[in-house]
C-alpha positions as CSV (number, residue, x, y, z in Angstrom):
1,X,161.0,168.0,107.4
2,X,159.2,164.8,108.0
3,X,155.3,164.2,107.2
4,X,154.3,160.9,108.8
5,X,151.1,159.8,106.7
6,X,148.6,157.8,109.0
7,X,145.5,155.7,107.6
8,X,142.9,154.7,109.8
9,X,141.7,151.6,107.5
10,X,143.7,148.7,107.1
11,X,143.2,145.4,106.2
12,X,145.1,143.3,108.5
13,X,145.2,145.6,111.5
14,X,142.1,148.4,111.6
15,X,142.8,151.4,113.1
16,X,146.3,150.8,113.2
17,X,147.6,154.5,114.3
18,X,145.8,154.3,117.7
19,X,146.3,150.5,118.9
20,X,148.3,150.5,122.1
21,X,152.0,149.9,122.5
22,X,152.8,150.0,126.2
23,X,151.1,152.7,127.1
24,X,151.3,155.0,124.3
25,X,149.4,154.9,120.9
26,X,151.6,153.9,117.7
27,X,151.5,157.1,116.2
28,X,153.0,159.0,119.0
29,X,155.5,156.3,119.1
30,X,156.7,157.0,115.7
31,X,156.4,160.6,116.4
32,X,158.7,160.3,119.4
33,X,161.2,158.6,116.6
34,X,160.8,161.8,114.6
35,X,161.5,164.1,117.4
36,X,165.1,162.6,117.7
37,X,166.2,163.7,114.3
38,X,167.4,167.1,113.1
39,X,164.0,167.6,110.9
40,X,163.0,171.3,111.2
41,X,159.1,170.3,111.1
42,X,157.3,167.3,111.6
43,X,153.4,166.9,110.6
44,X,151.2,163.9,110.5
45,X,148.7,163.7,107.5
46,X,145.8,161.6,108.0
47,X,142.3,160.8,106.8
48,X,140.5,160.3,110.3
49,X,139.4,162.6,113.3
50,X,140.3,160.1,115.7
51,X,143.3,160.5,114.5
52,X,143.2,164.1,114.7
53,X,142.4,163.9,118.0
54,X,145.1,161.6,119.3
55,X,147.5,163.7,117.5
56,X,146.4,167.1,119.1
57,X,146.8,165.3,122.5
58,X,150.0,164.8,122.2
59,X,150.2,168.5,120.8
60,X,151.6,166.9,117.6
61,X,150.9,169.3,114.6
62,X,148.7,167.2,112.3
63,X,146.4,167.8,108.9
64,X,143.1,166.2,107.9
65,X,143.7,165.4,104.7
66,X,141.3,163.3,102.0
67,X,140.4,159.8,102.5
68,X,140.7,159.1,98.7
69,X,144.4,158.8,98.7
70,X,146.1,155.5,97.2
71,X,149.3,155.8,99.1
72,X,151.1,157.6,101.9
73,X,153.1,159.7,98.7
74,X,149.5,161.0,97.5
75,X,148.5,162.3,101.1
76,X,151.8,164.0,101.6
77,X,151.6,166.0,98.3
78,X,148.2,167.3,99.4
79,X,150.0,169.0,101.9
80,X,152.5,170.3,99.5
81,X,149.8,171.8,97.5
82,X,147.9,173.5,100.5
83,X,151.4,174.9,101.9
84,X,152.7,175.7,98.4
85,X,156.1,174.3,99.6
86,X,159.3,175.1,97.3
87,X,159.9,172.6,94.7
88,X,163.3,172.2,96.1
89,X,162.1,171.2,99.5
90,X,163.2,167.7,101.0
91,X,160.4,165.6,102.5
92,X,161.1,162.4,104.3
93,X,157.8,160.1,104.4
94,X,158.1,158.1,107.6
95,X,155.7,155.4,107.7
96,X,153.0,155.4,110.6
97,X,153.7,152.2,111.6
98,X,157.3,152.3,111.9
99,X,157.6,152.7,115.6
100,X,160.9,151.2,115.9
101,X,162.5,152.7,113.0
102,X,166.1,154.4,114.0
103,X,166.2,158.1,114.0
104,X,169.7,158.1,112.4
105,X,168.5,156.7,109.1
106,X,165.8,159.1,108.8
107,X,168.4,162.0,108.8
108,X,170.4,159.5,106.4
109,X,167.9,159.2,103.8
110,X,167.3,163.0,103.7
111,X,170.8,163.6,103.6
112,X,171.2,161.4,100.2
113,X,169.4,164.5,98.9
114,X,171.4,166.9,100.3
115,X,174.3,165.4,99.1
116,X,173.3,164.8,95.8
117,X,171.5,167.8,94.4
118,X,170.9,166.4,91.1
119,X,168.7,163.9,92.5
120,X,164.8,164.2,93.6
121,X,164.0,160.8,95.3
122,X,166.1,158.4,97.8
123,X,165.6,155.3,99.7
124,X,167.5,152.9,101.9
125,X,168.4,149.3,101.9
126,X,169.6,146.1,103.8
127,X,170.7,143.0,103.0
128,X,168.9,140.0,102.6
129,X,168.8,137.7,105.8
130,X,168.6,134.2,104.0
131,X,166.9,132.8,101.1
132,X,163.5,132.7,102.4
133,X,163.3,136.3,103.0
134,X,164.7,136.4,99.2
135,X,161.6,134.2,98.1
136,X,159.1,135.7,100.5
137,X,156.2,137.8,98.8
138,X,155.9,140.0,101.6
139,X,159.8,141.3,101.5
140,X,160.1,144.0,98.9
141,X,163.3,143.3,96.9
142,X,165.2,146.0,94.7
143,X,168.2,145.4,92.3
144,X,170.8,148.4,91.9
145,X,172.5,149.7,89.0
146,X,176.4,150.5,89.3
147,X,175.6,154.0,90.4
148,X,173.5,152.7,93.3
149,X,170.2,153.9,91.7
150,X,167.2,151.5,92.0
151,X,166.7,149.5,88.7
152,X,163.3,147.8,89.9
153,X,161.6,146.8,93.0
154,X,159.3,143.5,93.2
155,X,157.9,140.9,95.8
156,X,159.1,138.0,93.5
157,X,162.5,136.8,93.6
158,X,164.9,139.0,91.6
159,X,166.9,138.4,89.4
160,X,165.1,135.4,88.2
161,X,167.7,132.6,87.9
162,X,166.8,130.6,84.7
163,X,169.2,127.5,86.0
164,X,167.2,127.5,89.4
165,X,170.1,128.3,91.6
166,X,169.0,131.6,93.3
167,X,171.6,134.0,94.3
168,X,170.0,136.3,97.2
169,X,173.0,138.6,97.3
170,X,172.4,140.3,94.1
171,X,169.2,141.7,95.5
172,X,168.7,144.1,98.7
173,X,165.8,144.3,100.9
174,X,164.0,147.5,100.5
175,X,163.1,149.7,103.6
176,X,160.1,151.4,103.3
177,X,161.4,154.8,104.0
178,X,161.7,157.6,101.4
179,X,163.0,161.5,100.9
180,X,161.4,163.7,97.8
181,X,161.9,167.1,96.6
182,X,158.8,168.4,96.7
183,X,158.4,168.8,92.8
184,X,159.1,165.1,92.3
185,X,156.4,164.4,95.1
186,X,154.0,166.5,92.8
187,X,154.7,164.7,89.6
188,X,154.2,161.3,91.4
189,X,151.0,162.1,92.8
190,X,149.6,163.7,89.7
191,X,150.4,160.2,88.0
192,X,147.2,157.5,88.0
193,X,148.2,154.6,89.8
194,X,150.4,152.7,87.1
195,X,149.9,148.9,86.2
196,X,153.3,148.0,87.4
197,X,152.5,149.6,91.1
198,X,148.9,147.9,91.0
199,X,150.2,144.3,90.2
200,X,152.9,144.4,92.8
201,X,151.5,146.6,95.3
202,X,154.6,148.5,95.8
203,X,154.1,152.5,95.3
204,X,157.7,153.1,94.6
205,X,157.2,151.8,91.2
206,X,155.2,154.9,90.0
207,X,158.4,156.9,90.1
208,X,160.3,154.6,88.4
209,X,157.9,154.1,85.5
210,X,157.8,158.0,85.4
211,X,161.8,158.1,84.9
212,X,162.7,159.4,88.5
213,X,166.0,157.9,89.5
214,X,165.9,156.9,93.2
215,X,169.2,157.2,94.8
216,X,169.7,154.2,97.0
217,X,172.3,153.6,100.1
218,X,172.6,150.9,102.4
219,X,170.8,152.0,105.8
220,X,173.7,152.7,108.6
221,X,171.3,150.7,111.0
222,X,169.5,147.6,110.9
223,X,165.5,148.6,111.3
224,X,163.8,146.2,114.1
225,X,160.1,146.0,112.2
226,X,157.0,147.3,110.9
227,X,153.6,146.8,112.2
228,X,151.6,145.4,109.9
229,X,149.7,142.5,111.8
230,X,148.2,141.7,115.0
231,X,151.7,139.3,115.3
232,X,154.1,142.1,114.4
233,X,152.2,144.0,117.1
234,X,152.8,141.6,119.7
235,X,156.4,141.6,118.8
236,X,156.8,145.3,118.9
237,X,155.2,145.6,122.5
238,X,157.3,142.8,123.9
239,X,160.5,144.8,122.5
240,X,158.9,148.3,124.4
241,X,158.4,145.9,127.5
242,X,162.4,144.7,127.0
243,X,163.8,148.0,126.5
244,X,161.7,149.4,129.1
245,X,163.0,146.8,132.0
């Protein structure tokens, strides 16, 4: 099952799920990607009637949720509670600003939990391109254990080099896609926002703080980009124009 959390308010790009991308809204573009996966069900969880109306126009299953949620994880957890989903059900959190997410890696993140029943959360990474990406606060980095579990996520350059000679190959770039079992999803949502999460502005630090192991794999395909700013939006529009032509 895939749930696409879609929040109307955005500091850098207000009304982001409804922005036009070459004749279709962002949320409908993300739904199109989800439809290419092997998911048995696809839902949109939103906090705004305008997004509900847009989804219904495209016959997308949509649920209106609270506008008080701190993260997409919390929004999805509300659906799990409402629908009494089984604790072992696997849910993929596909962010509503990822119209170019390769459908293959959406299946991949879910398959991690299918193949590893002892885990309750999974995510994906890719290699950092260069030192500037490693040092950028806009790039979420993760360092891994020998078993490919997430040790820590940060916007900072980790691991820190005491001698000043950074080796960015020691970290990976985190891709913002997750799969959870419902039991873990509920546990995460019931926990208040943690200090680490608040400082870094990274929701994946909450399950780590709770002691939930996050299984990590390198993505089989490189995602293009998410849409966070107007500049990102223009790049994505140009991509769709190029593909269409």
